[in-house]
C-alpha positions as CSV (number, residue, x, y, z in Angstrom):
1,M,0.0,0.0,0.0
2,I,1.2,3.5,-1.0
3,L,1.0,6.1,1.8
4,E,0.8,9.1,-0.5
5,G,1.0,12.7,0.8
6,R,-0.3,14.9,-2.0
7,T,-4.0,14.5,-1.1
8,F,-3.4,15.5,2.6
9,A,-1.1,18.3,1.6
10,A,-3.7,19.8,-0.7
11,Q,-6.2,19.7,2.2
12,L,-3.7,21.5,4.5
13,R,-3.0,24.2,1.9
14,A,-6.6,24.9,0.9
15,P,-7.5,27.4,3.6
16,L,-4.1,29.1,3.9
17,A,-4.6,31.9,1.3
18,Q,-7.8,33.0,3.0
19,R,-6.0,33.0,6.4
20,A,-3.2,35.0,5.0
21,Q,-5.7,37.6,3.7
22,Q,-7.3,37.8,7.1
23,V,-3.9,38.4,8.8
24,Q,-3.1,41.1,6.2
25,K,-6.4,42.9,7.0
26,K,-5.7,43.0,10.7
27,L,-2.0,43.8,10.5
28,G,-2.4,46.3,7.7
29,R,0.3,44.6,5.7
30,P,1.1,41.1,4.2
31,I,2.8,38.4,6.3
32,S,6.6,38.8,5.8
33,L,9.1,36.0,5.3
34,C,12.9,36.4,5.6
35,A,14.7,33.4,4.0
36,I,18.5,32.9,4.2
37,G,19.7,30.3,1.8
38,S,23.1,29.0,0.8
39,T,23.9,29.0,-2.9
40,E,26.7,26.4,-2.3
41,D,24.0,23.6,-2.2
42,Y,22.2,23.8,-5.5
43,G,19.4,21.4,-4.6
44,A,18.6,23.0,-1.3
45,Y,18.7,26.5,-2.8
46,V,16.3,25.5,-5.6
47,Y,14.0,23.9,-3.1
48,L,14.1,27.1,-1.0
49,K,13.1,29.1,-4.1
50,K,10.1,26.8,-4.6
51,E,9.1,27.2,-0.9
52,V,9.3,31.0,-1.3
53,Q,7.2,30.9,-4.5
54,A,4.6,28.8,-2.8
55,A,4.4,31.3,0.1
56,E,4.1,34.2,-2.3
57,K,1.1,32.5,-4.0
58,L,-0.6,32.7,-0.6
59,G,0.0,36.5,-0.4
60,V,3.2,36.3,1.7
61,V,5.9,38.9,1.0
62,A,9.2,37.1,0.9
63,K,12.8,38.2,0.7
64,V,15.7,35.7,0.0
65,H,19.2,36.6,1.3
66,E,22.0,34.5,-0.3
67,V,25.0,33.3,1.6
68,N,28.0,31.2,0.5
69,N,31.4,30.0,1.6
70,H,32.7,33.6,1.4
71,T,30.0,35.2,3.5
72,P,31.6,36.6,6.8
73,V,30.1,35.0,9.9
74,S,29.5,38.5,11.3
75,D,27.5,39.5,8.3
76,F,25.4,36.3,8.5
77,L,24.7,36.8,12.3
78,D,23.9,40.5,11.8
79,L,21.4,39.7,9.1
80,L,19.8,37.1,11.4
81,K,19.7,39.4,14.4
82,Q,18.1,42.2,12.3
83,A,15.4,39.9,11.0
84,S,14.7,38.6,14.5
85,S,14.4,42.1,16.0
86,N,12.5,43.6,13.0
87,R,8.8,43.8,14.0
88,D,7.8,43.8,10.3
89,V,9.4,40.4,9.7
90,D,7.1,37.6,10.8
91,A,8.8,34.4,9.8
92,I,12.5,33.3,9.3
93,L,13.5,30.3,7.3
94,I,17.1,29.0,7.0
95,P,17.4,25.8,5.1
96,R,20.4,23.5,5.7
97,P,23.1,22.6,4.9
98,L,24.9,25.9,5.4
99,P,28.6,26.6,4.7
100,D,30.7,25.1,7.5
101,A,31.7,28.5,9.1
102,L,28.1,29.7,9.2
103,A,26.8,26.3,10.4
104,E,29.3,26.3,13.3
105,S,28.5,29.9,14.3
106,G,25.9,29.1,16.9
107,Y,23.3,31.0,14.8
108,A,20.3,29.0,16.1
109,Q,20.4,30.9,19.4
110,F,19.8,34.2,17.6
111,I,16.5,33.1,15.8
112,A,13.5,34.7,17.5
113,P,11.4,31.6,18.5
114,E,8.1,33.3,17.5
115,K,9.5,33.6,13.9
116,D,11.3,30.2,13.9
117,I,8.9,28.5,11.5
118,D,11.0,25.3,11.1
119,G,11.7,24.9,14.8
120,M,15.5,25.0,14.7
121,S,16.3,27.6,17.4
122,N,17.7,26.7,20.8
123,I,14.4,27.7,22.4
124,S,12.2,25.9,20.0
125,L,14.1,22.6,20.2
126,G,14.6,23.0,23.9
127,N,10.8,23.4,24.4
128,L,10.1,20.4,22.2
129,F,12.5,18.1,24.0
130,L,11.1,19.1,27.4
131,C,7.7,17.7,26.3
132,K,6.9,14.2,27.5
133,T,3.4,13.7,26.0
134,W,1.6,14.7,22.8
135,E,-0.7,16.9,24.8
136,E,2.3,18.9,25.9
137,I,3.5,19.3,22.3
138,K,0.1,20.5,21.2
139,K,0.2,23.2,23.8
140,L,3.7,24.5,22.7
141,N,3.9,28.2,21.8
142,T,7.0,27.5,19.7
143,F,7.2,25.7,16.3
144,V,8.2,22.1,15.7
145,P,10.6,21.0,12.9
146,C,8.3,20.7,9.8
147,T,9.6,17.5,8.3
148,A,9.3,15.6,11.6
149,M,5.8,16.9,12.2
150,A,4.9,16.1,8.6
151,V,5.7,12.4,9.2
152,I,3.4,12.3,12.2
153,R,0.6,14.1,10.4
154,L,1.0,11.8,7.4
155,L,0.6,8.8,9.7
156,D,-2.5,10.3,11.2
157,F,-4.0,11.0,7.8
158,H,-3.6,7.3,6.9
159,Q,-5.0,6.4,10.3
160,I,-1.8,4.8,11.5
161,D,-1.4,5.2,15.3
162,P,2.2,4.6,16.4
163,Q,1.2,4.0,20.0
164,G,2.7,0.8,21.3
165,M,4.7,0.2,18.1
166,E,8.3,-0.8,17.9
167,A,9.7,2.0,15.8
168,A,13.1,2.9,14.3
169,V,14.3,6.2,13.0
170,I,17.3,6.1,10.6
171,G,19.2,9.3,10.9
172,R,19.9,11.5,13.9
173,S,20.1,15.1,12.6
174,S,18.7,17.9,14.6
175,T,16.3,18.8,11.8
176,V,14.7,15.4,11.2
177,G,16.0,12.3,13.0
178,R,16.2,13.4,16.6
179,P,13.0,15.5,16.7
180,L,11.1,12.8,14.9
181,A,12.3,10.1,17.3
182,H,11.1,12.4,20.2
183,L,7.7,13.0,18.5
184,L,7.2,9.3,18.1
185,S,8.1,8.7,21.7
186,C,5.6,11.3,22.7
187,R,3.0,9.4,20.7
188,N,3.9,6.4,22.9
189,A,6.0,4.4,20.4
190,T,9.1,2.6,21.6
191,V,11.8,4.2,19.4
192,K,15.2,3.0,18.3
193,T,17.6,5.4,16.5
194,C,19.9,4.0,13.8
195,H,22.7,5.9,12.1
196,T,26.0,5.6,10.2
197,F,27.6,3.7,13.1
198,T,24.8,1.1,13.4
199,K,26.7,-2.1,12.7
200,D,24.0,-4.3,11.3
201,L,20.8,-2.5,10.1
202,K,19.0,-5.8,9.5
203,V,19.5,-6.8,13.1
204,S,18.5,-3.4,14.4
205,L,15.3,-3.3,12.3
206,Q,14.1,-6.8,13.1
207,N,10.8,-6.8,14.9
208,T,10.2,-3.1,14.1
209,Q,6.7,-2.3,12.9
210,L,7.4,1.3,11.8
211,I,10.6,2.5,10.1
212,C,11.2,6.2,9.3
213,S,14.3,6.6,7.1
214,A,16.2,9.9,6.6
215,A,19.6,8.5,5.9
216,G,20.1,10.0,2.4
217,Q,21.2,6.7,0.9
218,A,19.4,5.3,-2.1
219,E,18.4,1.6,-2.0
220,L,19.2,1.4,1.7
221,L,16.0,-0.4,2.7
222,T,15.2,-3.6,0.8
223,P,13.3,-6.8,1.6
224,Q,16.6,-8.2,2.8
225,N,16.8,-5.9,5.8
226,T,13.2,-4.7,6.3
227,P,10.6,-6.7,8.1
228,A,7.7,-8.0,6.0
229,G,4.5,-6.0,6.5
230,S,6.2,-3.1,8.2
231,I,5.3,0.6,7.7
232,V,8.1,2.5,6.0
233,I,8.1,6.3,5.9
234,D,10.7,7.4,3.4
235,I,11.9,10.9,4.2
236,A,15.1,11.1,2.2
237,T,15.7,12.7,-1.2
238,N,18.4,11.1,-3.3
239,L,19.2,10.5,-7.0
240,D,19.2,6.9,-8.3
241,K,21.7,5.6,-10.8
242,E,19.7,7.0,-13.7
243,G,19.5,10.5,-12.1
244,N,15.9,10.2,-11.0
245,L,14.6,11.4,-7.6
246,C,14.3,8.7,-5.1
247,G,14.3,8.0,-1.4
248,D,16.1,5.5,0.8
249,C,13.7,2.6,-0.2
250,K,13.4,0.1,-3.0
251,T,9.7,1.0,-3.0
252,E,8.3,-1.5,-5.5
253,L,10.2,-4.4,-3.8
254,L,9.0,-3.3,-0.4
255,L,5.4,-3.1,-1.6
256,Q,5.8,-6.7,-2.9
257,H,7.1,-7.5,0.6
258,G,3.8,-6.5,2.1
259,C,5.0,-3.1,3.4
260,R,3.1,0.1,3.5
261,V,5.5,2.7,2.0
262,S,5.4,6.5,1.6
263,P,6.8,7.3,-1.9
264,V,9.5,9.7,-3.0
265,P,8.4,11.9,-4.5
266,G,4.8,12.4,-3.4
267,G,4.9,11.3,0.2
268,V,6.4,13.2,3.1
269,G,7.7,16.0,0.9
270,P,4.3,17.7,0.0
271,V,3.2,17.5,3.6
272,T,6.4,19.1,4.8
273,L,5.9,22.0,2.4
274,A,2.3,22.3,3.6
275,C,3.3,22.3,7.2
276,L,5.9,25.0,6.5
277,L,3.4,27.2,4.7
278,E,1.0,26.7,7.5
279,N,3.6,27.8,10.0
280,I,4.3,30.9,8.0
281,I,0.7,31.9,8.3
282,L,0.7,31.0,12.0
283,S,3.7,33.3,12.5
284,G,1.5,36.2,11.3
285,E,-1.6,35.0,13.2
286,K,0.4,35.1,16.4
287,K,0.7,38.9,16.1
288,I,-3.1,39.5,15.8
Protein backbone atom coordinates (compact mmCIF):
# COMPACT_ATOMS: atom_id res chain seq x y z
CA MET A 1 0.00 0.00 0.00
CA ILE A 2 1.25 3.47 -0.96
CA LEU A 3 1.04 6.12 1.78
CA GLU A 4 0.82 9.12 -0.52
CA GLY A 5 0.95 12.68 0.84
CA ARG A 6 -0.31 14.90 -1.97
CA THR A 7 -4.00 14.54 -1.07
CA PHE A 8 -3.43 15.51 2.56
CA ALA A 9 -1.06 18.33 1.59
CA ALA A 10 -3.74 19.82 -0.66
CA GLN A 11 -6.20 19.73 2.23
CA LEU A 12 -3.74 21.52 4.51
CA ARG A 13 -2.98 24.20 1.93
CA ALA A 14 -6.58 24.88 0.88
CA PRO A 15 -7.46 27.43 3.62
CA LEU A 16 -4.06 29.13 3.86
CA ALA A 17 -4.57 31.92 1.31
CA GLN A 18 -7.76 33.05 3.02
CA ARG A 19 -6.05 32.95 6.41
CA ALA A 20 -3.18 35.04 5.00
CA GLN A 21 -5.70 37.61 3.72
CA GLN A 22 -7.33 37.82 7.15
CA VAL A 23 -3.95 38.43 8.77
CA GLN A 24 -3.14 41.13 6.21
CA LYS A 25 -6.41 42.94 6.96
CA LYS A 26 -5.72 42.95 10.69
CA LEU A 27 -2.01 43.77 10.51
CA GLY A 28 -2.39 46.30 7.72
CA ARG A 29 0.35 44.57 5.74
CA PRO A 30 1.10 41.13 4.25
CA ILE A 31 2.84 38.44 6.26
CA SER A 32 6.59 38.85 5.78
CA LEU A 33 9.09 36.01 5.34
CA CYS A 34 12.87 36.35 5.58
CA ALA A 35 14.69 33.41 3.98
CA ILE A 36 18.45 32.92 4.19
CA GLY A 37 19.75 30.31 1.75
CA SER A 38 23.14 28.97 0.78
CA THR A 39 23.93 29.02 -2.93
CA GLU A 40 26.66 26.41 -2.29
CA ASP A 41 24.04 23.63 -2.19
CA TYR A 42 22.20 23.77 -5.49
CA GLY A 43 19.44 21.35 -4.58
CA ALA A 44 18.63 23.00 -1.25
CA TYR A 45 18.69 26.45 -2.80
CA VAL A 46 16.35 25.46 -5.64
CA TYR A 47 13.96 23.92 -3.12
CA LEU A 48 14.09 27.11 -1.03
CA LYS A 49 13.05 29.12 -4.08
CA LYS A 50 10.10 26.76 -4.58
CA GLU A 51 9.09 27.22 -0.93
CA VAL A 52 9.28 30.99 -1.32
CA GLN A 53 7.22 30.91 -4.52
CA ALA A 54 4.58 28.78 -2.80
CA ALA A 55 4.43 31.28 0.08
CA GLU A 56 4.14 34.20 -2.32
CA LYS A 57 1.14 32.54 -4.01
CA LEU A 58 -0.60 32.73 -0.64
CA GLY A 59 0.02 36.48 -0.45
CA VAL A 60 3.16 36.35 1.69
CA VAL A 61 5.90 38.88 0.96
CA ALA A 62 9.24 37.10 0.93
CA LYS A 63 12.84 38.20 0.65
CA VAL A 64 15.66 35.72 0.00
CA HIS A 65 19.15 36.56 1.26
CA GLU A 66 21.95 34.54 -0.32
CA VAL A 67 24.99 33.30 1.61
CA ASN A 68 27.98 31.24 0.49
CA ASN A 69 31.41 30.05 1.56
CA HIS A 70 32.72 33.62 1.38
CA THR A 71 30.03 35.20 3.55
CA PRO A 72 31.59 36.55 6.77
CA VAL A 73 30.11 35.00 9.89
CA SER A 74 29.55 38.46 11.33
CA ASP A 75 27.46 39.50 8.31
CA PHE A 76 25.38 36.33 8.55
CA LEU A 77 24.70 36.79 12.25
CA ASP A 78 23.94 40.50 11.82
CA LEU A 79 21.39 39.66 9.13
CA LEU A 80 19.77 37.08 11.37
CA LYS A 81 19.70 39.41 14.39
CA GLN A 82 18.14 42.18 12.31
CA ALA A 83 15.44 39.86 10.99
CA SER A 84 14.74 38.57 14.50
CA SER A 85 14.35 42.07 15.95
CA ASN A 86 12.47 43.62 13.01
CA ARG A 87 8.79 43.85 13.98
CA ASP A 88 7.78 43.78 10.31
CA VAL A 89 9.38 40.36 9.74
CA ASP A 90 7.05 37.57 10.84
CA ALA A 91 8.85 34.40 9.78
CA ILE A 92 12.47 33.30 9.35
CA LEU A 93 13.54 30.29 7.27
CA ILE A 94 17.12 29.01 7.04
CA PRO A 95 17.40 25.76 5.07
CA ARG A 96 20.39 23.52 5.71
CA PRO A 97 23.08 22.65 4.86
CA LEU A 98 24.91 25.93 5.39
CA PRO A 99 28.59 26.61 4.70
CA ASP A 100 30.67 25.15 7.53
CA ALA A 101 31.69 28.46 9.08
CA LEU A 102 28.09 29.65 9.21
CA ALA A 103 26.76 26.30 10.42
CA GLU A 104 29.25 26.34 13.30
CA SER A 105 28.52 29.94 14.30
CA GLY A 106 25.86 29.11 16.88
CA TYR A 107 23.32 31.01 14.81
CA ALA A 108 20.32 29.05 16.13
CA GLN A 109 20.45 30.95 19.41
CA PHE A 110 19.76 34.21 17.55
CA ILE A 111 16.53 33.11 15.85
CA ALA A 112 13.49 34.66 17.52
CA PRO A 113 11.38 31.63 18.54
CA GLU A 114 8.10 33.29 17.50
CA LYS A 115 9.51 33.59 13.94
CA ASP A 116 11.27 30.22 13.88
CA ILE A 117 8.88 28.47 11.49
CA ASP A 118 11.03 25.33 11.11
CA GLY A 119 11.66 24.90 14.83
CA MET A 120 15.46 25.03 14.72
CA SER A 121 16.26 27.62 17.38
CA ASN A 122 17.68 26.68 20.78
CA ILE A 123 14.43 27.71 22.45
CA SER A 124 12.17 25.88 19.98
CA LEU A 125 14.12 22.62 20.19
CA GLY A 126 14.55 22.98 23.93
CA ASN A 127 10.80 23.40 24.44
CA LEU A 128 10.14 20.40 22.21
CA PHE A 129 12.51 18.08 24.04
CA LEU A 130 11.10 19.11 27.41
CA CYS A 131 7.74 17.67 26.35
CA LYS A 132 6.89 14.15 27.47
CA THR A 133 3.42 13.73 26.00
CA TRP A 134 1.62 14.66 22.79
CA GLU A 135 -0.74 16.90 24.75
CA GLU A 136 2.25 18.93 25.91
CA ILE A 137 3.49 19.25 22.33
CA LYS A 138 0.08 20.50 21.15
CA LYS A 139 0.25 23.24 23.79
CA LEU A 140 3.67 24.52 22.70
CA ASN A 141 3.90 28.20 21.81
CA THR A 142 6.97 27.52 19.66
CA PHE A 143 7.23 25.70 16.34
CA VAL A 144 8.21 22.07 15.72
CA PRO A 145 10.57 21.02 12.86
CA CYS A 146 8.33 20.71 9.82
CA THR A 147 9.61 17.45 8.34
CA ALA A 148 9.35 15.61 11.64
CA MET A 149 5.83 16.92 12.19
CA ALA A 150 4.91 16.08 8.59
CA VAL A 151 5.70 12.42 9.25
CA ILE A 152 3.36 12.33 12.25
CA ARG A 153 0.59 14.11 10.37
CA LEU A 154 0.98 11.79 7.38
CA LEU A 155 0.63 8.79 9.69
CA ASP A 156 -2.49 10.32 11.22
CA PHE A 157 -3.96 10.99 7.77
CA HIS A 158 -3.58 7.32 6.91
CA GLN A 159 -5.01 6.35 10.32
CA ILE A 160 -1.78 4.80 11.55
CA ASP A 161 -1.36 5.19 15.30
CA PRO A 162 2.24 4.62 16.44
CA GLN A 163 1.20 4.02 20.05
CA GLY A 164 2.68 0.76 21.28
CA MET A 165 4.65 0.16 18.09
CA GLU A 166 8.31 -0.81 17.92
CA ALA A 167 9.71 2.01 15.76
CA ALA A 168 13.07 2.86 14.25
CA VAL A 169 14.30 6.20 12.97
CA ILE A 170 17.27 6.05 10.62
CA GLY A 171 19.17 9.33 10.95
CA ARG A 172 19.94 11.53 13.93
CA SER A 173 20.06 15.08 12.55
CA SER A 174 18.67 17.91 14.65
CA THR A 175 16.31 18.80 11.79
CA VAL A 176 14.66 15.40 11.24
CA GLY A 177 15.97 12.32 13.02
CA ARG A 178 16.18 13.43 16.62
CA PRO A 179 12.97 15.51 16.70
CA LEU A 180 11.07 12.77 14.88
CA ALA A 181 12.26 10.12 17.34
CA HIS A 182 11.07 12.38 20.16
CA LEU A 183 7.68 13.00 18.53
CA LEU A 184 7.16 9.27 18.09
CA SER A 185 8.10 8.70 21.72
CA CYS A 186 5.55 11.33 22.74
CA ARG A 187 3.02 9.37 20.68
CA ASN A 188 3.90 6.36 22.86
CA ALA A 189 5.98 4.37 20.40
CA THR A 190 9.11 2.57 21.57
CA VAL A 191 11.80 4.17 19.44
CA LYS A 192 15.24 3.05 18.33
CA THR A 193 17.64 5.41 16.52
CA CYS A 194 19.92 4.04 13.80
CA HIS A 195 22.75 5.92 12.09
CA THR A 196 25.99 5.57 10.18
CA PHE A 197 27.62 3.68 13.05
CA THR A 198 24.83 1.13 13.37
CA LYS A 199 26.70 -2.10 12.73
CA ASP A 200 23.95 -4.32 11.33
CA LEU A 201 20.84 -2.53 10.08
CA LYS A 202 18.98 -5.79 9.49
CA VAL A 203 19.47 -6.83 13.10
CA SER A 204 18.50 -3.40 14.37
CA LEU A 205 15.32 -3.32 12.30
CA GLN A 206 14.11 -6.81 13.11
CA ASN A 207 10.77 -6.79 14.94
CA THR A 208 10.16 -3.15 14.06
CA GLN A 209 6.68 -2.25 12.89
CA LEU A 210 7.42 1.34 11.84
CA ILE A 211 10.59 2.53 10.09
CA CYS A 212 11.25 6.19 9.29
CA SER A 213 14.31 6.65 7.11
CA ALA A 214 16.17 9.93 6.60
CA ALA A 215 19.59 8.46 5.86
CA GLY A 216 20.06 9.96 2.40
CA GLN A 217 21.22 6.66 0.92
CA ALA A 218 19.44 5.28 -2.14
CA GLU A 219 18.37 1.63 -1.96
CA LEU A 220 19.20 1.43 1.73
CA LEU A 221 15.98 -0.36 2.65
CA THR A 222 15.18 -3.57 0.80
CA PRO A 223 13.28 -6.79 1.59
CA GLN A 224 16.61 -8.20 2.81
CA ASN A 225 16.78 -5.86 5.82
CA THR A 226 13.18 -4.66 6.26
CA PRO A 227 10.59 -6.74 8.15
CA ALA A 228 7.74 -7.96 5.96
CA GLY A 229 4.52 -6.02 6.47
CA SER A 230 6.19 -3.08 8.20
CA ILE A 231 5.29 0.59 7.71
CA VAL A 232 8.10 2.48 5.98
CA ILE A 233 8.12 6.27 5.91
CA ASP A 234 10.74 7.39 3.40
CA ILE A 235 11.91 10.92 4.20
CA ALA A 236 15.13 11.10 2.17
CA THR A 237 15.67 12.70 -1.22
CA ASN A 238 18.39 11.09 -3.33
CA LEU A 239 19.20 10.48 -6.97
CA ASP A 240 19.23 6.93 -8.31
CA LYS A 241 21.71 5.57 -10.85
CA GLU A 242 19.66 7.04 -13.70
CA GLY A 243 19.55 10.47 -12.06
CA ASN A 244 15.91 10.20 -10.97
CA LEU A 245 14.64 11.44 -7.62
CA CYS A 246 14.27 8.66 -5.09
CA GLY A 247 14.30 8.02 -1.36
CA ASP A 248 16.07 5.47 0.81
CA CYS A 249 13.74 2.61 -0.16
CA LYS A 250 13.38 0.15 -2.97
CA THR A 251 9.71 1.05 -3.00
CA GLU A 252 8.33 -1.51 -5.46
CA LEU A 253 10.18 -4.37 -3.80
CA LEU A 254 8.98 -3.31 -0.35
CA LEU A 255 5.40 -3.11 -1.60
CA GLN A 256 5.75 -6.67 -2.88
CA HIS A 257 7.14 -7.49 0.60
CA GLY A 258 3.79 -6.48 2.10
CA CYS A 259 5.00 -3.14 3.42
CA ARG A 260 3.10 0.12 3.50
CA VAL A 261 5.46 2.74 2.04
CA SER A 262 5.42 6.51 1.60
CA PRO A 263 6.78 7.28 -1.89
CA VAL A 264 9.51 9.69 -2.99
CA PRO A 265 8.39 11.94 -4.53
CA GLY A 266 4.80 12.39 -3.38
CA GLY A 267 4.92 11.25 0.24
CA VAL A 268 6.39 13.23 3.13
CA GLY A 269 7.68 16.05 0.88
CA PRO A 270 4.35 17.68 -0.05
CA VAL A 271 3.18 17.45 3.57
CA THR A 272 6.40 19.08 4.80
CA LEU A 273 5.88 22.01 2.44
CA ALA A 274 2.26 22.32 3.55
CA CYS A 275 3.33 22.33 7.22
CA LEU A 276 5.94 24.99 6.49
CA LEU A 277 3.41 27.20 4.70
CA GLU A 278 0.96 26.71 7.55
CA ASN A 279 3.64 27.81 10.03
CA ILE A 280 4.33 30.95 7.99
CA ILE A 281 0.65 31.86 8.28
CA LEU A 282 0.69 31.01 11.99
CA SER A 283 3.66 33.35 12.52
CA GLY A 284 1.46 36.19 11.28
CA GLU A 285 -1.60 35.05 13.18
CA LYS A 286 0.37 35.08 16.43
CA LYS A 287 0.65 38.88 16.06
CA ILE A 288 -3.07 39.47 15.81
